[in-house]
C-alpha positions as CSV (number, residue, x, y, z in Angstrom):
1,X,-15.2,-5.0,17.8
2,X,-13.5,-6.6,15.2
3,X,-16.2,-9.2,14.4
4,X,-18.3,-7.0,14.2
5,X,-16.9,-4.2,11.7
6,X,-16.5,-7.3,9.4
7,X,-19.4,-8.1,9.8
8,X,-20.9,-4.7,8.4
9,X,-18.0,-4.7,5.7
10,X,-19.6,-8.3,4.1
11,X,-23.1,-7.4,4.1
12,X,-22.4,-3.9,2.3
13,X,-19.7,-4.5,-0.4
14,X,-19.9,-8.5,-1.3
15,X,-22.7,-8.8,-3.1
16,X,-21.9,-5.3,-4.9
17,X,-17.9,-5.9,-5.8
18,X,-17.5,-9.5,-5.3
19,X,-18.0,-10.7,-9.0
20,X,-17.4,-7.3,-10.7
21,X,-14.3,-7.0,-13.1
22,X,-12.7,-3.5,-13.5
23,X,-14.3,-2.6,-16.3
24,X,-18.1,-3.4,-15.0
25,X,-17.2,-1.4,-11.8
26,X,-16.3,1.7,-14.2
27,X,-20.0,1.4,-15.2
28,X,-21.5,1.0,-12.1
29,X,-19.5,3.9,-10.1
30,X,-21.3,7.2,-8.6
31,X,-18.9,9.6,-8.9
32,X,-16.6,9.7,-12.2
33,X,-13.4,12.5,-12.2
34,X,-12.5,13.3,-15.6
35,X,-9.5,16.3,-16.1
36,X,-11.0,17.0,-19.8
37,X,-15.0,17.7,-18.0
38,X,-16.4,14.5,-19.2
39,X,-17.5,13.8,-15.8
40,X,-18.8,15.3,-13.3
41,X,-15.8,16.7,-11.0
42,X,-12.6,17.7,-12.2
43,X,-10.4,16.4,-9.1
44,X,-10.5,13.6,-6.5
45,X,-10.5,15.9,-3.7
46,X,-14.1,16.8,-5.4
47,X,-15.8,13.9,-5.7
48,X,-14.5,13.2,-2.4
49,X,-16.2,15.7,-0.6
50,X,-19.7,14.2,-2.5
51,X,-19.4,10.9,-0.4
52,X,-21.2,10.6,3.0
53,X,-20.2,10.7,6.0
54,X,-20.3,6.8,7.5
55,X,-21.6,5.0,4.5
56,X,-22.6,1.6,5.2
57,X,-22.8,1.9,1.3
58,X,-20.4,1.5,-1.3
59,X,-19.8,4.7,-3.0
60,X,-17.5,4.1,-5.9
61,X,-15.2,6.2,-7.6
62,X,-14.3,5.8,-11.4
63,X,-11.0,7.8,-11.4
64,X,-10.0,8.8,-15.6
65,X,-7.3,8.7,-17.2
66,X,-4.8,11.3,-16.5
67,X,-2.2,12.7,-13.9
68,X,-4.0,14.5,-10.8
69,X,-2.0,16.6,-9.3
70,X,-3.6,17.0,-6.3
71,X,-3.3,16.0,-2.3
72,X,-6.2,13.7,-1.3
73,X,-7.0,12.9,1.7
74,X,-9.7,10.2,2.3
75,X,-11.0,11.4,5.9
76,X,-11.3,9.1,8.7
77,X,-15.1,9.6,8.4
78,X,-15.4,8.7,4.3
79,X,-16.1,4.2,4.9
80,X,-16.1,2.2,2.2
81,X,-14.5,3.8,-0.7
82,X,-14.3,2.4,-3.8
83,X,-11.5,3.6,-6.2
84,X,-11.1,2.6,-9.8
85,X,-8.4,3.9,-12.3
86,X,-7.6,2.9,-15.8
87,X,-4.2,1.1,-15.2
88,X,-2.0,1.8,-12.7
89,X,-0.2,3.4,-15.4
90,X,-2.7,5.6,-16.7
91,X,-4.9,7.3,-14.3
92,X,-2.0,8.6,-11.2
93,X,-2.3,11.0,-8.5
94,X,1.0,12.8,-8.1
95,X,2.8,15.7,-5.7
96,X,6.0,16.9,-5.4
97,X,6.5,17.5,-1.4
98,X,9.2,16.6,0.9
99,X,11.2,16.4,4.3
100,X,14.1,19.3,2.1
101,X,11.1,20.9,1.2
102,X,10.1,21.8,4.5
103,X,7.2,19.2,4.9
104,X,7.7,16.2,7.1
105,X,7.2,13.2,6.2
106,X,4.3,12.1,7.3
107,X,2.4,15.5,5.1
108,X,4.1,14.8,1.8
109,X,1.8,12.2,0.3
110,X,-0.8,13.0,-2.4
111,X,-2.7,10.3,-1.8
112,X,-3.4,9.6,2.1
113,X,-5.8,6.8,3.2
114,X,-7.5,7.2,6.8
115,X,-11.0,6.2,6.3
116,X,-11.7,2.2,7.2
117,X,-12.9,-0.3,4.1
118,X,-11.1,1.1,1.2
119,X,-10.2,-0.3,-2.0
120,X,-8.3,1.4,-4.8
121,X,-7.8,0.2,-7.9
122,X,-6.2,0.1,-11.3
123,X,-4.1,3.6,-10.2
124,X,-0.6,4.8,-9.7
125,X,0.8,7.4,-6.9
126,X,4.0,9.1,-7.5
127,X,5.2,11.3,-5.7
128,X,7.8,13.1,-7.6
129,X,10.3,15.3,-6.0
130,X,12.6,12.9,-6.7
131,X,16.2,10.9,-4.3
132,X,17.6,14.7,-3.9
133,X,14.8,15.1,-1.8
134,X,15.0,12.4,0.8
135,X,11.8,11.1,2.6
136,X,9.2,12.3,-0.1
137,X,5.5,9.6,0.5
138,X,3.8,8.5,-2.9
139,X,0.5,6.9,-0.6
140,X,0.8,6.9,3.4
141,X,-2.2,4.2,4.6
142,X,-3.6,4.5,7.7
143,X,-7.4,2.9,7.1
144,X,-8.5,-0.4,8.3
145,X,-9.3,-3.0,5.8
146,X,-7.1,-1.3,2.5
147,X,-7.1,-2.8,-0.3
148,X,-5.1,-2.3,-3.2
149,X,-5.2,-3.8,-6.3
150,X,-3.4,-3.4,-9.7
151,X,-1.9,-0.5,-8.2
152,X,1.4,1.3,-8.3
153,X,3.6,3.3,-5.5
154,X,6.6,5.2,-7.7
155,X,9.4,7.1,-5.9
156,X,12.7,7.0,-4.0
157,X,12.5,7.4,0.0
158,X,10.1,6.1,1.5
159,X,7.7,5.5,-1.4
160,X,4.7,3.7,0.6
161,X,3.9,4.3,4.6
162,X,1.6,1.4,5.4
163,X,1.0,3.3,8.6
164,X,-1.3,1.4,10.8
165,X,-4.2,-1.3,10.6
166,X,-4.6,-4.2,8.5
167,X,-3.4,-3.5,5.3
168,X,-4.0,-6.2,1.8
169,X,-1.7,-5.2,-1.6
170,X,-2.3,-7.8,-4.5
171,X,-0.2,-7.8,-8.3
172,X,1.0,-4.0,-7.0
173,X,4.3,-2.4,-7.9
174,X,6.6,-1.0,-6.1
175,X,9.7,0.9,-6.4
176,X,12.3,3.0,-4.6
177,X,15.5,3.1,-2.8
178,X,15.7,3.9,1.2
179,X,12.7,2.2,3.4
180,X,11.0,3.0,0.6
181,X,8.3,0.3,2.1
182,X,7.3,1.0,5.8
183,X,5.1,1.9,8.6
184,X,3.7,-0.1,11.8
185,X,0.2,-1.4,10.2
186,X,-0.3,-5.0,9.7
187,X,0.4,-5.5,6.1
188,X,0.9,-8.6,3.8
189,X,2.6,-8.4,0.2
190,X,0.9,-11.2,-2.6
191,X,2.1,-11.6,-6.7
192,X,3.2,-7.9,-5.6
193,X,6.9,-6.4,-8.0
194,X,9.1,-4.6,-5.1
195,X,11.7,-2.8,-7.5
196,X,14.6,-1.6,-6.4
197,X,15.9,1.3,-7.9
198,X,19.8,2.8,-8.0
199,X,20.4,4.7,-4.7
200,X,22.0,8.2,-5.0
201,X,25.5,7.6,-4.4
202,X,26.6,7.2,-0.3
203,X,23.6,5.3,0.3
204,X,22.6,2.5,0.9
205,X,19.3,0.9,-0.3
206,X,17.1,-0.4,1.7
207,X,13.3,-2.1,0.3
208,X,12.2,-1.0,4.0
209,X,12.5,0.5,6.9
210,X,14.2,-3.3,8.2
211,X,16.6,-3.3,5.3
212,X,17.2,-5.8,2.9
213,X,19.2,-5.7,-0.9
214,X,20.2,-8.2,-1.3
215,X,23.8,-8.6,0.1
216,X,24.4,-12.1,1.3
217,X,24.4,-10.5,4.9
218,X,20.4,-9.3,4.1
219,X,20.6,-6.8,6.9
220,X,22.0,-3.6,7.7
221,X,23.0,-2.8,11.7
222,X,20.9,0.1,13.7
223,X,23.3,0.6,16.0
224,X,26.6,0.0,15.8
225,X,27.8,-3.0,13.9
226,X,24.2,-5.0,15.4
227,X,20.8,-4.9,16.3
228,X,19.1,-4.6,19.3
229,X,18.3,-8.2,20.5
230,X,14.1,-7.6,21.0
231,X,13.9,-7.6,16.7
232,X,12.0,-10.8,15.3
233,X,13.2,-10.8,11.5
234,X,12.0,-13.4,9.2
235,X,12.8,-16.0,6.4
236,X,11.0,-18.5,5.1
237,X,10.5,-20.2,0.6
238,X,12.7,-17.2,-0.4
239,X,13.9,-17.9,-4.1
240,X,16.3,-16.2,-6.4
241,X,19.1,-14.6,-6.4
242,X,19.9,-13.2,-2.6
243,X,18.0,-16.1,-1.4
244,X,20.6,-18.4,-0.2
245,X,20.6,-17.3,3.8
246,X,23.7,-19.6,5.6
247,X,26.0,-15.7,5.2
248,X,23.6,-14.0,6.9
249,X,24.6,-11.8,9.7
250,X,23.9,-13.6,13.1
251,X,22.3,-11.9,15.5
252,X,19.8,-12.7,17.7
253,X,16.9,-12.3,16.4
254,X,17.3,-13.0,12.9
255,X,15.9,-16.0,12.0
256,X,14.9,-18.9,9.3
257,X,11.6,-20.4,10.1
258,X,9.6,-23.1,9.5
259,X,6.5,-22.6,7.2
260,X,4.4,-24.0,10.2
261,X,5.9,-20.5,11.7
262,X,5.9,-18.2,9.0
263,X,2.0,-19.6,8.0
264,X,1.4,-16.5,11.5
265,X,2.1,-14.4,8.8
266,X,-0.1,-14.6,6.2
267,X,-3.4,-13.6,5.8
268,X,-5.5,-15.9,7.4
269,X,-3.8,-15.6,10.4
270,X,-2.2,-12.3,10.5
271,X,-4.7,-9.6,9.2
272,X,-8.0,-11.9,9.5
273,X,-8.5,-10.7,5.5
274,X,-10.3,-13.7,4.6
275,X,-13.6,-12.4,4.5
276,X,-13.7,-8.8,3.9
277,X,-11.2,-9.0,1.3
278,X,-13.1,-11.7,-0.9
279,X,-15.7,-9.0,0.3
280,X,-13.4,-5.9,-1.7
281,X,-13.3,-8.5,-5.2
282,X,-9.7,-9.1,-5.1
283,X,-8.8,-12.4,-5.6
284,X,-5.9,-13.7,-2.8
285,X,-4.4,-16.8,-1.3
286,X,-5.7,-17.4,2.6
287,X,-2.0,-18.8,3.9
288,X,0.8,-19.7,2.6
């Protein structure tokens, strides 16, 4: 099934996207969204309704500069949708739903992806709820073969919900406080800028749901003073402040690994990504 899906994506997307810059994709757009009325649609949601269900052809949606305060859901039936904006700080999808005000974490994201083969380029996704509202997601993705290129994910707790399936992030900016990259997907981040924000008083700042800013101990306990013996936390070829592993916690599941082991978690090995990421027209490195 996997080989079939990758072949489907390669044949329908490769020639359209592989050599195209964002500027060229804007010119090729099938649908244009603009708040000022210069496009056919004023909301992203309205444009998505015009995308054919389960299409084997790529649909390019150009979202012009502006802040789009709406809750966008790329449904499971919407395949091969490519979003291109005017820049991560120019085109922004924003919303303020949060747990404190009664919305479950899963439903707080102003942009949610379920359809396979999505590509987003040069866009921002922001939850405006603020730190005091606790869990408030900026973007949630469970769509297989999801690619995000030069995108910004901006919130505090639970910013980026990498919920499920294979995902790739390149040259993205992710900001947040507690567990601000979390989920159960197979995700690879390359050349991304991950920026912790100052947490509220009494909070600890954790980059992922598995911990790390970057205290010499490296990792926060799950329960008591330790963590389950079944965890697998690994570090390889770290550099910069906080990279020294000499004073890390002494847990059974935490280890410093060699490059050969780390290679199992690269684009080629971990998400079988060379074909479908290349087809999305996004640069990547297959190995370490």
